[in-house]
C-alpha positions in Angstrom: -5.1 13.6 -7.3 -6.6 14.7 -10.8 -7.4 11.6 -11.2 -8.7 10.2 -8.6 -11.2 12.5 -8.8 -12.0 12.5 -11.8 -12.5 8.6 -11.1 -14.8 9.0 -8.2 -17.3 11.5 -10.1 -17.5 9.0 -12.9 -18.1 5.9 -10.8 -20.8 8.0 -9.0 -22.0 9.0 -12.6 -21.7 4.9 -13.1 -24.2 4.2 -9.8 -26.5 6.3 -10.7 -27.1 5.5 -14.4 -27.5 1.7 -13.9 -29.3 2.6 -10.9 -32.2 3.3 -14.2 -31.8 -0.3 -15.8 -31.8 -2.2 -12.3 -34.8 -0.3 -11.0 -36.1 -2.9 -8.3 -32.5 -3.1 -7.5 -32.4 0.8 -6.5 -30.1 1.2 -3.1 -32.3 4.5 -3.0 -30.6 7.8 -4.5 -27.9 8.0 -1.3 -27.1 4.1 -1.5 -26.5 4.7 -5.2 -24.2 7.3 -4.8 -22.7 5.7 -2.3 -21.9 2.7 -3.8 -20.7 4.3 -7.2 -18.7 6.7 -5.5 -16.8 3.2 -3.6 -16.7 1.9 -7.0 -15.0 4.2 -9.1 -11.8 5.2 -6.1 -11.7 1.0 -5.8 -11.0 0.6 -9.7 -8.8 4.0 -9.3 -7.1 2.5 -7.1 -6.9 -1.1 -8.4 -6.0 0.1 -12.0 -2.8 2.3 -11.0 -1.2 -0.4 -9.3 -2.1 -3.1 -12.1 -1.1 -0.8 -15.0 1.6 1.9 -12.6 0.3 5.1 -14.6 -3.4 7.4 -14.8 -4.7 9.0 -18.2 -7.9 10.7 -19.1 -9.5 7.0 -20.5 -8.4 5.1 -17.7 -9.9 7.1 -15.5 -13.5 8.0 -17.2 -13.6 4.4 -18.1 -12.3 2.6 -14.9 -14.5 5.4 -12.6 -17.5 4.6 -14.3 -17.2 0.6 -15.0 -16.1 0.5 -11.2 -19.7 2.7 -10.4 -21.8 0.4 -12.1 -20.2 -3.3 -10.7 -19.7 -2.3 -7.2 -23.5 -0.5 -7.2 -24.9 -4.0 -8.7 -22.7 -6.5 -6.6 -24.4 -4.2 -3.8 -28.1 -4.0 -4.7 -27.4 -8.1 -5.5 -26.2 -8.7 -1.6 -28.9 -6.3 -0.9 -31.6 -8.7 -2.3 -30.1 -12.1 -1.3 -30.1 -10.5 3.0 -33.9 -9.2 2.3 -34.9 -12.7 0.4 -33.2 -14.6 3.6 -34.9 -13.0 5.9 
């Protein structure tokens, strides 16, 4: 459970961190936090299923990278949806 929480917190950090570089695609503070949180949790679950274990480094790096990936993905989807209408 501790690794799960670390992944979620690092995912939030990744979502906020990536918004500094992709300002034109920002989802707002709440959107960045939520997508980062979801990315951290999804990555944690994926790592546990694939690797079969947990660890500090996996929780921190996986959560952070997952937060960045999901935040950027949601930004791209949002941009595409707004440009189509």
